[in-house]
Structure formats: structure tokens, C-alpha cells
N, C-alpha and C positions, 0 to 999 in steps of 0.2 A: 323149659323148652327142652323138645325132641333133640332126640343126639344125630336123626341126620339132618335137623337145620344148623345143628353147633358145627356140623361138618360142615353144611354150603355155607354159614356167616364165613369161615378162614379163609377162603377166596376172594370172598366179595368186600367184609370189611377187615381182616386180621393178616392180610396175607406177607408173609416175612417177618409175621411175629412168631420167633420162638416161644416166645413164652406163651402163645397162645395155644401152641401143639403141646406142650409140653403139660399145661393147666388140663386139655382136654382129656390127654392119655392117662396121666394123673389121678383123674377123678371116674374115671371109668373100668371096666373089668376091660381089660383085651378082648375077648370072646364077643364080650357088646359091641366095643368098638369096630370089630372087624365084622360082623353082622351089618350093623348098619351102613357100614362102609360098600357089603356087596347089595345092601337094597337098594341105597343109590346108584351103584352101576348096574342094574339089571331095570332101569329108567329107558324108557324109550324118548325120552327130553334129549336135543344136545348140549344145551348149555348147563342141564344137571351132572352127564356123564363128563365131560368135558371139567365142568368144576371140582365133581369126585376126580379124577385121576391126578390132575391140579396137586389135592388137596394128598393123595397118595404118595405123591413125589414129595412132598415137601416134607411130609409125618416120617418118611423113612431116610431121607438124605441132607436136609436142611439141620444142622448144626444140633442133633437130637441131645437133648438132657438125658438127665439120670430117670426122669421119669417117664421117659421115651423107650428103656434101652428093654422092656421087655418086649412089647411092641414092635421093636425092630427086629430080636431076638426070634421072636415069633413069627414074622413076616415072612419069609423064603417059602415055609412051607402052608402058608395059609390059603383059606376059603378068598381072600382077597383078588393073589394073586391067578388063582383059577379063574374068578370071575371079569380080573382085567384079561386075558389072556382069552375068553369070547370076542372082544373087541376088536383081536387083530382081524376079524373077518365083517366088520363093520359093511354096510353100504355108504357109510359118507368117509369120502377121503379123508377129510381132516379130523379125523376121530382117529381112523387107526393109523394116521404118522404119530399124533398124539399117544397111542397106546404105547407102541414099538418105544418111544422117546422112554415114556415110563416104565415099563420092562428093562431097557434098558439102565439106564440112570439108576434105577435101586437094584440094579444087579443081581435080578431074577434070572439066577441061571437054570433054574428048571425048566422054566421058559422055553427054551432053545429047537425042544422040537415042536413047537406049539409055532415060533417065530418063524423057525423052515419052512415049514408048512406052510404059512402065511407068504410068504416069500415065491415060494413056488405057486400060490393059488394067483398072486398080485405082478408076477414079471411081467407079463405081458398084458397084463390088464389095466393094473395102475405105475405105470414107470416113473411116475413123477416122485412117487415116495420112495423110491429106491435109494437112490445114496443117502435120502435121511435115518431111511432104516438100514441098510448095509451100516451102513455106520455103528449104530447097535449092535449088530450081530459082531461087528469087529470089537468093541468094546467088553462083550460079554465072549470075547474068545471062541468064537464059534469054529469049531475045529474043521467043519469044511470050507472055512470064507473064499479060499482060493477057487474051488470048483463053483461055487455060487458066482461069484463072480465073473468064472470063462461061460458061464451059464449065459451071462449077459450079455457077451461078446458077441457070441454065439447067433443070441435069439434072432426069429424073421421080421420080428417088429424093430425098425428102424428108431423108434425114441425109446425103448430098453439096449439097445446098443451104445446110441448117444449118452446118456442115466450113467451108462458102466466107466464113463471117462473118470468120472468124479470118486470114483470107488479103488482106484488106485493105490491111495495111499496106506502106509501098513507093509505092502507087496514085497518082496522081495526086488530087487533092480532085475535079475532074468526076468521076472515074473513082467517088472512092468516094463520091459522091451521087448516080450514077446509080445503083449499088448497092443501099444503103442504101435509095433510095425503088423498088424492085424488091420487095426481103426484108423489108421493112414491108408490106408488103401479101401476102407470100406467101399461099399456103393452108392453110399446116401452121400451127397455134399455134405449137409451142414455137420455130419459124424467125422468127414474126413478135415476138415479146417476145424472141427475145434480141436480134434485129436493130435494135430499137427500143431497147433499153437502150444496146447499143453506139455508136446512133447519138448518144444522147444524152450521152454521155461523149466522141464523137467532137466534138462540138459547145462540150462546154465544154473539150476542151481547143483547138481551133482558136481559141478566143477568147482563148487565153491563160491560162487557168485553170493557177494548181497544185493538184494532186492532194493534196501533201501541205504539211502549215505545217512553218516551225521547227522547231516542238516539239518537244522530246526524244523524245518517242512518236507523231511523225509523226501527228499527227492531223488527219486527214479536213477538209477542209474543209467548213464549213456549206452551199454550194451542191453540194460533190458529193456531200455525202450526204444532202442534198434529191434527188438525180438518183437515188440507190440506193436511198433509201425508197421513192419511185416506181416507178421504173423494171425494178430489178434483177430476174430471175427465179428462182422458184423452181429451173428445172431448168434446166443450161447444157449443151452441146454438150460441155465439158472436163469438166463433172461424170459424164456418162455414158460418156466413152471411159476413165477412171480408173475410173469401177466397173466398167464391163465386160470394159476388159483386167486387172484384179483379180479378177473372177470366171473369166476362160480359165484364169488361173495356176494359179486355185485348187485347177480341175478338170482342170488339166493337161493343155488345149488351147492349141493352138497357131494355130488360123485359125477362121473361122466364116461363116457365110450371112448377107445382110441379111433373112432371114427371120427368124433367130436376134436378132438385132440390134434389130429391130424389138420381136421379142415381149417383149427384156429391157427396151426401152424404155419397153412399156405398163407395166410391173409396176414396174418404177422410177416414172415419173410417177404412178402410181398408192398406191404408199407417202407412209403422210403424213410431212409435212417439219417438223422441229421447226424453229420460230422465230428466226429471225436474234437473235443480241443485240444 
């Protein structure tokens, strides 16, 4: 069986079976395994690319046995990392999201320059990927993380500013306060409302309040429930992301323009929402 097919078989037949990864890595030379992986990463087929990225993730991070130690040691400077980096500029929204996840979770620190370059390119072109992507930049401890977050809150694209609310985790108390102050006065109502809600929740947590009680059903405390009732917005960035990505998948679309996303948001906001129980 060709090595490329054995790689594809992992995701399709042996997912999460560390023994399969160990056997595969122990039966071939590291250079041959990397060459076959790169061959797959040069495909034009989305399923092949997505499957191969999943294989790379698990090969490096999923309970590596002794057979995979040589692979893991050679990976950071390998041709595989460079091949994965090229997918950061893919024209497929879902693929570039997965690419950022793969580079982050495999601790590809050498990829930070390429990831930051991709962030600059996609910041106002694909804001839906930004919270997810920024999470990986934070995981890799990008030194300019705060600068990137600030570039989002000052973006001319309101969806990028909206996305920035999800990127405050790990920032200092002072930075969070400054960003909340900015976004709570944003010219977009959607941004203002979610920023206000997140700010109120942030204050609740900062006071040491517990979001959940010790009751078996994890009942929300009265104080937190009051915050939700008064400030929780009817439409959130996450809700838009989920709904729009479902729309793309349902219609066999792989990418979008900001104009298309803005039209979708306008229609989504105009739809009557069922009251929260």
C-alpha cells in the first residue's frame, strides 16, 4: 500500500488510534513519511488536505510513543511545517482555520512570522476566523499579540471589531479595561451590546463571583442570572459565525466576501428571535 494512502487511512479508519500512528512512523524513514505528507498537502482536494492536516496534528501531539520520537524531533524544522504554512493563504475559509489550529497545536513556533502575515491579510477579509486564529497565536505566545488585538478593535470593518471581543483572554487587566472602554462606545450597535455584556461578566468574574453554584444542575447564581437578563444580546458574534458557516456548508461554499457576510448579518438580525427560556 502506498504511504500516502496509509496516511489518509488514519483519519478515515484509525482515528485516535495511537498504535496505528506508532506503527506507521516506525515502519518508514522519517524523510519518506514527511515527503508523502507534503505530497498530500499539495493536493487541490479539500478533503485530502483536511484529512492530512488532521493526521499531522495527531502524529505530533496525540500520545506519541517511542516510534514517533524521531518524527516529533524532526518536525519543527521539517518540510511538512513549510507545506502547512502555505495553506494559511488558502481560498477556503474552513481550511485556513484548520491550518492555524494545526500550526498552533503542534507548537510550530517557527511559523509565527507566516501566521502573523496571514493575520494581516485576513483581518478584514475573514473576520470569522480571527478569534479562533488569535487563540493559536496566544498559544504560541506571539510577542505582538496585544498589537494584533488592538489592530482589530481599531479596524474600519465592524465585524473585525466585533470579533475582537473574543480575543481578550490572557490580556492584562489594564488592557482589558481599555479595550472594553473602546468597544462599549463603538459606532456599531452589535459591537456595543456584546462588549457591554462581556464587560459586565468580566466584572462579575473579577470580583471573585462564581458563575455556577455547587448544585447538581449547575444553576447559575442570581447575580449572574441578573447580568444575563439585563445585558445578554439577542445576537452574538458566535451565533453569527455558527449560522454563517452552516450557510456556507449547506450551499457548498468555501469562502465569502465581507459584503456577503454583512448582508447575511442584516438578514439574521432582522429575523424575529425566540425569547430565551
